[in-house]
C-alpha positions in Angstrom: -137.6 104.1 -139.2 -140.0 103.5 -142.0 -139.6 99.7 -142.0 -143.0 98.1 -141.9 -143.5 95.7 -139.0 -145.6 92.6 -139.4 -147.3 91.3 -136.3 -147.3 87.7 -135.3 -150.9 86.4 -134.8 -149.7 83.5 -132.6 -148.0 86.1 -130.3 -151.1 88.2 -130.2 -153.1 85.2 -129.2 -150.6 84.3 -126.5 -150.8 87.8 -125.1 -154.6 87.3 -125.0 -154.1 84.1 -123.0 -155.3 81.8 -125.8 -154.7 78.1 -125.2 -155.8 76.6 -128.5 -159.5 77.2 -127.6 -161.9 77.4 -130.5 -163.4 80.8 -131.2 -165.8 81.9 -133.9 -165.0 83.7 -137.1 -166.3 87.0 -135.8 -163.6 87.1 -133.1 -161.0 86.0 -135.6 -162.0 89.0 -137.7 -161.7 91.3 -134.7 -158.1 90.1 -134.2 -157.2 90.5 -137.8 -158.7 94.0 -137.9 -156.9 95.1 -134.7 -153.6 93.8 -136.0 -154.0 95.8 -139.2 -155.1 98.9 -137.2 -152.2 98.9 -134.8 -149.7 98.6 -137.6 -151.4 101.4 -139.5 -151.8 103.9 -136.6 -148.6 103.3 -134.7 -145.9 105.9 -135.2 -143.1 103.9 -133.7 -139.7 105.4 -133.0 -136.6 104.3 -131.2 -133.4 105.9 -130.1 -130.2 104.7 -128.4 -126.9 105.9 -127.2 -123.7 104.0 -126.4 -121.8 104.8 -123.2 -118.5 103.7 -121.7 -119.1 102.4 -118.2 -117.2 102.2 -115.0 -117.9 99.3 -112.6 -117.6 99.6 -108.9 -119.3 100.1 -105.6 -120.8 103.1 -103.8 -122.0 103.1 -100.2 -121.5 99.4 -100.0 -123.7 98.8 -103.1 -122.9 97.6 -106.6 -122.8 100.6 -108.9 -122.4 101.0 -112.7 -121.5 104.5 -113.8 -122.3 105.7 -117.4 -119.5 108.0 -118.4 -120.6 111.3 -119.7 -124.2 110.9 -118.6 -124.0 111.7 -114.9 -125.9 108.5 -114.4 -125.3 105.7 -111.9 -127.1 102.4 -111.9 -127.3 100.6 -108.6 -128.2 97.1 -107.6 -126.9 93.6 -107.8 -128.9 92.6 -110.9 -127.7 95.4 -113.2 -124.2 94.8 -111.8 -124.5 91.1 -112.9 -125.9 92.2 -116.3 -122.9 94.5 -117.0 -120.1 93.1 -114.9 -118.2 91.7 -117.9 -118.9 94.8 -120.1 -117.0 98.1 -120.5 -119.6 99.7 -122.7 -123.4 99.6 -122.9 -126.3 101.0 -125.0 -129.3 102.7 -123.5 -132.3 102.5 -125.7 -135.9 103.8 -125.7 -138.8 102.8 -128.0 -142.4 103.9 -128.3 -145.4 103.3 -130.5 -146.6 106.9 -130.1 -149.6 108.4 -128.5 -151.8 107.4 -131.4 -151.8 103.8 -130.1 -152.7 104.8 -126.5 -155.6 106.9 -127.9 -157.0 104.1 -129.9 -157.0 101.7 -127.0 -158.5 104.3 -124.7 -161.3 105.1 -127.2 -162.1 101.4 -127.6 -162.3 101.0 -123.8 -165.3 103.3 -123.7 -167.0 101.7 -126.7 -165.9 98.1 -127.3 -164.0 96.3 -124.5 -163.2 93.2 -126.7 -161.6 95.4 -129.3 -159.7 97.3 -126.5 -158.3 94.1 -125.1 -157.2 92.8 -128.6 -155.7 96.2 -129.5 -153.7 96.1 -126.3 -152.4 92.6 -127.1 -151.5 93.7 -130.6 -149.7 96.7 -129.2 -147.7 94.5 -126.9 -146.5 92.4 -129.8 -145.8 95.6 -131.8 -143.6 97.2 -129.2 -141.6 94.0 -128.7 -140.9 94.0 -132.4 -139.8 97.6 -132.4 -137.4 96.8 -129.5 -136.1 93.9 -131.6 -135.4 96.4 -134.5 -133.5 98.6 -132.1 -131.6 95.7 -130.6 -130.6 94.5 -134.1 -129.2 98.0 -135.0 -127.4 98.1 -131.7 -125.9 94.6 -132.3 -124.6 95.8 -135.7 -123.1 98.9 -134.2 -121.4 96.8 -131.5 -120.0 94.3 -134.0 -118.5 97.1 -136.0 -116.6 98.1 -132.9 -115.5 94.5 -132.1 -118.1 93.8 -129.4 -120.8 91.2 -128.8 -124.0 92.1 -126.9 -126.1 90.6 -124.1 -129.8 91.1 -123.7 -132.2 94.0 -122.9 -132.5 94.8 -119.2 -135.1 97.4 -118.2 -135.8 99.5 -115.0 -138.1 97.5 -112.7 -136.3 94.2 -113.3 -134.8 92.7 -110.2 -133.4 95.4 -107.9 -132.9 98.1 -110.6 -135.4 100.8 -109.4 -138.2 101.8 -111.8 -137.3 105.4 -111.0 -134.2 104.8 -113.1 -136.5 105.6 -116.0 -136.1 109.3 -115.4 -132.3 109.3 -115.7 -132.3 107.0 -118.8 -134.8 109.2 -120.6 -132.8 112.3 -119.7 -129.5 110.7 -120.9 -131.2 110.1 -124.3 -133.1 113.4 -124.4 -136.1 111.2 -125.2 -138.7 113.8 -124.5 -137.5 116.0 -127.3 -136.3 113.3 -129.7 -139.3 110.8 -129.6 -141.9 112.5 -127.3 -141.4 110.0 -124.5 -142.0 111.4 -121.0 -142.8 110.2 -117.5 -145.5 110.6 -114.9 -144.7 111.4 -111.3 -145.0 107.6 -110.6 -142.4 106.8 -113.3 -144.9 105.4 -115.8 -144.0 106.2 -119.4 -146.2 108.3 -121.7 -147.0 107.0 -124.3 -147.8 103.8 -122.4 -146.6 101.4 -125.1 -143.0 102.3 -124.6 -139.9 100.6 -123.4 -136.4 101.6 -122.1 -133.6 99.1 -121.7 -129.9 98.7 -121.2 -127.8 96.3 -123.4 -124.2 95.4 -122.4 -121.3 95.3 -124.9 -118.7 92.6 -124.2 -115.4 91.6 -125.8 -116.0 88.0 -124.8 -117.6 86.4 -127.9 -118.0 83.2 -126.0 -120.7 84.9 -123.9 -124.0 84.0 -125.5 -127.0 86.3 -125.2 -129.3 84.8 -122.6 -132.8 85.3 -121.4 -133.0 87.3 -118.2 -135.4 84.8 -116.4 -138.6 85.4 -114.5 -136.8 85.7 -111.2 -135.7 89.3 -112.0 -139.0 90.4 -113.5 -140.9 93.0 -111.6 -144.2 91.4 -112.7 -143.3 87.9 -111.5 -145.8 87.9 -108.6 -148.7 89.0 -110.7 -147.8 87.6 -114.1 -150.8 86.0 -115.9 -148.5 83.9 -117.9 -146.7 82.3 -114.9 -150.1 81.7 -113.3 -151.1 79.8 -116.4 -147.8 77.8 -116.3 -146.0 79.6 -119.1 -143.9 82.7 -119.6 -144.4 86.0 -121.5 -141.6 84.9 -123.9 -139.4 87.8 -122.9 -137.7 85.6 -120.2 
């Protein structure tokens, strides 16, 4: 995973809530410096594993069982995500603790830099997830499948506590140093887990999941500003 990632300044600005306002050269220099710093210090890693799945119901609730993982995913939204699939990939990605440390240090010394670093890290982890998804897509195509989109714990009615089972299925703590707090927050913080469905129906086009299933929809700064985070 030595591929160098190039951040998108327009995406960083969007995470910062920029709306074409003018800002002086000193702030522009801070943004450029933070972009360079995040790329330099991040020790990004990702892993994934493909599982056969069994679709059904348990206790009157939709249920997706990952074969060989002792893992069941419950809820109507994950059911809709995987209902036309017979396999899925579970992935996890992280930027590493170095990124968290840099943001935390900046929070005690320079809040502007801390906010910009956080926006840069948000763009960085999305691009790492894109790399993982691209690799998963290639693997799926080699086996005669198409894929849908990334669906993470906390979206819709898939409980955030599902994180624990996903990380265990991937052995993510040992393999990439990704763990959980008691409240199911990931450590390092700039990390993502997701489920991608494999389908034999090539007419099914990957689609965006939509704000309606996002756990942040009620507090989303992008929606309040009349836009989206771009993930939906």
